[in-house]
C-alpha positions as CSV (number, residue, x, y, z in Angstrom):
1,M,111.1,71.4,11.6
2,S,109.8,71.2,15.2
3,L,109.6,68.2,17.4
4,D,107.5,70.0,19.9
5,R,104.7,67.8,21.2
6,S,102.5,70.8,21.5
7,H,102.6,71.7,17.8
8,P,99.0,71.9,16.7
9,L,99.6,70.4,13.3
10,L,101.3,67.2,14.6
11,S,99.6,64.2,16.2
12,A,101.2,62.2,19.0
13,D,102.2,59.5,16.5
14,E,103.8,62.1,14.2
15,V,105.9,63.5,17.1
16,R,107.0,60.0,18.1
17,G,107.8,59.3,14.5
18,L,110.0,62.4,14.2
19,W,111.9,61.5,17.4
20,L,112.5,57.9,16.2
21,G,113.5,59.1,12.8
22,L,116.1,61.5,14.4
23,I,117.4,58.6,16.5
24,G,117.8,56.5,13.4
25,V,119.7,59.3,11.6
26,L,122.0,59.8,14.6
27,I,122.8,56.0,14.6
28,F,123.4,56.1,10.8
29,S,125.6,59.2,11.2
30,L,128.2,57.2,13.0
31,T,128.4,54.6,10.3
32,L,131.1,56.2,8.2
33,P,133.3,57.3,11.1
34,M,133.0,53.9,12.8
35,T,133.8,52.1,9.5
36,R,136.9,54.2,9.1
37,L,137.9,53.4,12.6
38,A,137.3,49.7,12.0
39,V,139.3,49.4,8.7
40,G,142.0,51.9,9.6
41,S,144.1,53.9,7.2
42,P,146.7,52.8,4.5
43,D,149.4,53.6,7.0
44,A,147.8,51.8,9.9
45,P,145.4,49.1,8.5
46,Q,143.1,47.2,10.8
47,L,140.2,45.0,9.7
48,S,139.8,44.5,6.0
49,G,136.8,46.1,4.3
50,W,135.6,42.7,3.1
51,F,135.5,41.4,6.7
52,V,133.7,44.5,8.0
53,A,131.1,44.3,5.2
54,F,130.3,40.6,5.5
55,G,130.9,40.4,9.2
56,R,128.5,43.2,10.1
57,A,125.8,41.5,8.0
58,A,126.5,38.1,9.5
59,V,126.3,39.4,13.1
60,A,123.1,41.3,12.3
61,G,121.7,38.3,10.5
62,I,122.2,36.0,13.4
63,L,120.5,38.5,15.7
64,S,117.7,38.8,13.2
65,L,117.1,35.0,13.3
66,F,116.4,35.3,17.0
67,F,114.4,38.4,16.7
68,L,112.1,36.9,14.0
69,A,111.6,33.8,16.1
70,F,110.9,35.8,19.2
71,T,108.3,38.0,17.5
72,R,106.8,35.0,15.6
73,A,107.2,36.8,12.3
74,P,105.1,35.4,9.5
75,R,106.9,34.1,6.4
76,P,106.9,36.7,3.6
77,A,104.5,36.1,0.7
78,P,106.1,34.7,-2.6
79,G,105.7,38.2,-4.1
80,D,107.7,39.8,-1.3
81,W,110.9,37.8,-2.0
82,P,112.1,39.8,-5.1
83,L,112.0,43.0,-2.9
84,I,113.8,41.2,-0.1
85,L,116.5,40.1,-2.5
86,A,116.8,43.7,-3.8
87,I,117.2,45.0,-0.2
88,A,119.8,42.3,0.4
89,A,121.7,43.2,-2.7
90,G,121.8,46.9,-1.8
91,A,121.7,47.2,2.0
92,V,123.5,44.0,2.9
93,F,126.1,43.6,0.2
94,G,126.4,46.6,-2.1
95,F,126.4,49.6,0.2
96,P,128.4,48.0,3.1
97,L,131.0,46.4,0.8
98,F,131.8,49.5,-1.3
99,T,131.9,51.9,1.7
100,S,134.0,49.5,3.8
101,V,136.6,49.1,1.1
102,A,136.6,52.8,0.3
103,M,136.8,54.1,3.9
104,R,140.4,52.9,4.3
105,H,141.4,55.4,1.6
106,V,139.2,58.4,2.3
107,E,138.3,60.3,5.5
108,A,134.8,60.1,7.0
109,V,134.2,63.9,6.4
110,H,135.1,63.4,2.7
111,A,132.7,60.4,2.4
112,S,129.9,62.3,4.1
113,V,129.9,64.8,1.3
114,M,130.1,62.2,-1.4
115,L,127.1,60.3,0.0
116,G,125.1,63.5,0.7
117,V,123.1,63.2,-2.5
118,L,121.8,59.7,-1.6
119,P,118.3,61.0,-0.9
120,L,118.1,62.4,-4.4
121,A,119.5,59.2,-5.9
122,T,116.8,57.3,-4.0
123,A,114.2,59.6,-5.3
124,L,115.4,59.0,-8.9
125,V,115.3,55.2,-8.5
126,G,111.9,55.5,-6.8
127,A,110.6,57.6,-9.7
128,W,111.8,55.0,-12.2
129,A,110.4,52.1,-10.2
130,N,107.1,53.7,-9.7
131,R,106.9,55.1,-13.3
132,Q,106.9,58.6,-12.1
133,R,108.0,61.7,-14.0
134,P,110.2,64.2,-12.0
135,S,109.8,67.8,-12.9
136,A,112.4,69.9,-14.6
137,G,113.2,71.5,-11.2
138,F,113.9,68.1,-9.7
139,W,116.2,67.1,-12.5
140,A,118.0,70.5,-12.2
141,C,118.6,69.9,-8.5
142,A,119.7,66.3,-9.1
143,A,122.2,67.5,-11.8
144,L,123.5,70.3,-9.6
145,G,123.9,68.0,-6.6
146,S,125.8,65.4,-8.7
147,A,128.0,68.2,-10.2
148,L,128.9,69.4,-6.7
149,V,129.8,65.9,-5.6
150,M,132.0,65.3,-8.6
151,A,133.6,68.7,-8.3
152,F,134.4,68.1,-4.7
153,A,135.9,64.7,-5.4
154,V,138.1,66.2,-8.2
155,L,139.2,69.1,-6.1
156,K,140.0,67.0,-3.0
157,S,141.7,64.2,-4.9
158,G,143.5,66.7,-7.1
159,A,144.8,68.6,-4.1
160,A,146.3,65.4,-2.7
161,A,147.8,64.3,-6.1
162,G,148.9,67.7,-7.3
163,S,146.7,67.6,-10.4
164,L,143.0,67.4,-11.2
165,S,142.0,63.8,-10.7
166,I,139.5,61.6,-8.9
167,H,140.4,58.9,-6.4
168,W,139.2,55.4,-7.2
169,A,137.7,55.2,-3.7
170,D,135.3,58.0,-4.7
171,G,134.0,55.7,-7.5
172,L,133.3,53.1,-4.8
173,L,131.4,55.6,-2.8
174,L,129.3,56.5,-5.8
175,A,128.6,52.8,-6.5
176,A,127.6,52.5,-2.8
177,M,125.2,55.3,-3.3
178,A,123.5,53.6,-6.2
179,W,123.2,50.3,-4.3
180,G,121.8,52.1,-1.3
181,A,119.2,53.9,-3.3
182,L,118.0,50.6,-4.8
183,A,117.7,49.1,-1.3
184,Y,115.8,52.0,0.2
185,V,113.3,52.1,-2.6
186,A,112.7,48.3,-2.3
187,G,112.5,48.7,1.5
188,G,110.0,51.4,1.1
189,K,107.7,49.2,-0.9
190,L,108.1,46.2,1.3
191,A,107.5,48.2,4.5
192,G,103.9,48.7,3.4
193,R,103.4,44.9,3.4
194,L,105.5,43.7,6.3
195,R,106.2,45.0,9.8
196,A,108.8,47.7,9.6
197,D,111.4,46.0,11.8
198,H,111.0,42.7,10.0
199,V,112.0,44.2,6.6
200,I,115.7,44.4,7.2
201,C,115.7,41.2,9.3
202,W,114.4,39.1,6.4
203,A,117.0,40.6,4.1
204,L,119.8,39.8,6.6
205,V,118.6,36.3,7.2
206,V,118.3,35.3,3.6
207,S,121.9,36.6,3.1
208,L,123.4,34.4,5.9
209,P,124.4,31.5,3.6
210,V,126.8,34.0,1.9
211,T,127.7,36.4,4.8
212,V,128.7,33.7,7.4
213,P,131.2,31.8,5.1
214,A,132.5,35.1,3.7
215,T,133.1,36.4,7.2
216,L,135.0,33.3,8.2
217,F,137.1,33.4,5.0
218,A,138.0,37.1,5.6
219,W,138.7,36.7,9.3
220,P,141.8,38.8,10.2
221,A,145.0,36.9,10.4
222,Q,146.9,39.7,12.2
223,P,146.1,41.3,15.6
224,V,143.6,44.1,15.5
225,A,143.4,47.0,17.9
226,A,140.5,47.0,20.4
227,P,139.0,50.3,19.1
228,S,138.6,48.7,15.7
229,W,136.7,45.8,17.1
230,W,134.4,48.1,19.0
231,A,133.8,50.1,15.9
232,F,133.0,46.9,14.0
233,A,130.6,45.9,16.8
234,Y,128.8,49.3,16.4
235,V,128.3,49.0,12.6
236,A,127.1,45.4,13.0
237,V,124.6,45.9,15.8
238,F,123.5,49.5,15.3
239,S,124.2,50.6,11.7
240,M,123.1,47.3,10.2
241,W,120.3,46.4,12.6
242,I,118.9,48.7,15.4
243,G,119.2,51.8,13.3
244,F,116.7,50.4,10.8
245,F,114.3,49.6,13.6
246,A,114.1,53.2,14.7
247,W,114.2,54.6,11.2
248,Y,111.4,52.4,9.7
249,R,109.3,52.7,12.8
250,G,109.6,56.4,12.7
251,L,108.6,56.5,9.0
252,A,105.6,54.3,9.8
253,L,104.4,56.5,12.6
254,G,105.2,60.0,11.3
255,G,104.9,59.4,7.6
256,T,107.7,59.1,5.1
257,V,107.5,62.6,3.6
258,R,107.6,64.3,7.0
259,V,110.1,62.1,8.9
260,S,112.5,61.6,6.0
261,Q,113.3,65.4,6.2
262,V,115.5,64.7,9.3
263,Q,117.9,62.8,7.0
264,L,119.1,66.2,5.7
265,V,121.2,66.7,8.9
266,Q,122.9,63.3,8.6
267,P,126.0,64.5,6.6
268,F,126.5,67.2,9.1
269,F,126.3,64.8,12.0
270,S,128.8,62.4,10.3
271,M,131.3,65.2,9.6
272,L,131.0,66.6,13.1
273,L,131.3,63.2,14.8
274,A,134.4,62.3,12.7
275,V,136.4,65.2,14.2
276,P,136.5,64.0,17.8
277,L,136.4,60.3,17.0
278,L,139.1,60.2,14.3
279,G,140.9,63.5,14.7
280,E,139.9,64.5,11.2
281,R,139.9,68.2,10.2
282,L,136.7,69.9,8.8
283,D,138.1,72.4,6.4
284,A,136.2,75.2,4.7
285,L,136.1,73.5,1.3
286,T,134.5,70.3,2.7
287,L,132.0,72.3,4.8
288,G,131.1,74.5,1.9
289,F,130.5,71.6,-0.5
290,G,128.6,69.8,2.3
291,V,126.3,72.8,2.7
292,G,125.8,73.0,-1.0
293,V,124.9,69.4,-1.5
294,I,122.4,69.4,1.4
295,A,120.8,72.6,0.0
296,T,120.3,70.9,-3.4
297,V,118.8,67.9,-1.7
298,F,116.5,70.1,0.4
299,L,115.3,71.9,-2.7
300,G,115.0,68.8,-4.9
301,R,112.9,67.0,-2.3
302,R,110.3,69.7,-2.7
303,M,110.0,69.6,-6.5
304,P,106.9,68.0,-7.9
305,V,106.9,64.5,-9.3
306,Q,104.1,63.2,-11.5
307,S,102.9,59.7,-12.2
308,R,100.9,58.9,-15.3
309,T,97.7,59.1,-13.4
310,T,98.3,61.2,-10.2
311,I,100.7,63.5,-8.7
312,T,102.7,61.6,-6.0
313,T,105.4,62.5,-3.5
314,L,108.8,60.8,-3.8
315,T,110.0,58.9,-0.7
316,S,113.5,58.2,0.5
317,R,115.2,56.3,3.3
318,G,118.2,56.8,5.8
319,T,122.0,55.8,5.2
320,P,122.9,52.4,6.7
């Protein structure tokens, strides 16, 4: 994939879309390491996962209120609200809550592999929502990717426990992946009706009656280290808000099929960034499974998917 402006097959908008998509992926790549820094470890806990999940949504929701007012955003149509609620359920509550709770108990490099098949999960949800029929090749890639993730979880958890097992936090990461897929498919549909940067804002604003009281209720009672507060600020402002602006705008300019390909590098970015930020170790097992998962996603995204009337291309979105 080339981002060269002189590429004869790419228009100026497509090149801009690719760069914006890459910026969005870079922002999202820091989500897992920053969440880990915010919540700490079992030996050195910091902010609770509940506070990080609800707090980041509350901060981004308040910013969204001002942004929607400043841009004079029109009120969504009645038919848009079910999709907005689906985005809120997945991107505002489900994905942040499950990942924030899980990240205290697993390292960021580990979680990056577990969530590496999110694009395929999104494609599966999208196929169901759009009444599409994935090909046998797509199902094979999805099954292989899922098997790799489960094998990785069992091997890593088993190595720590001394026997083959799976950590309960891995179950939370898998649940986060399912909620994220739901939100991305709903967001993909809604982005065709509303301005791209308004999509996440409406989902955040409609969630404020829940996220603000929940944030105050979960407010930390003990002192928290400054780096954890800075990490929380990052996931609130960038992961939950600005990252979606760049990502959705990039998809709108460059096209979903082309721009979404840059998401393939997100797990690598997350793993590499976790090493200097958190002092984590990127071992051969994690790197090998990470490469395997990304390869299955790469192949699966190129397998045909048929609707009942036409052949369509599955779309996917980036990790919040």
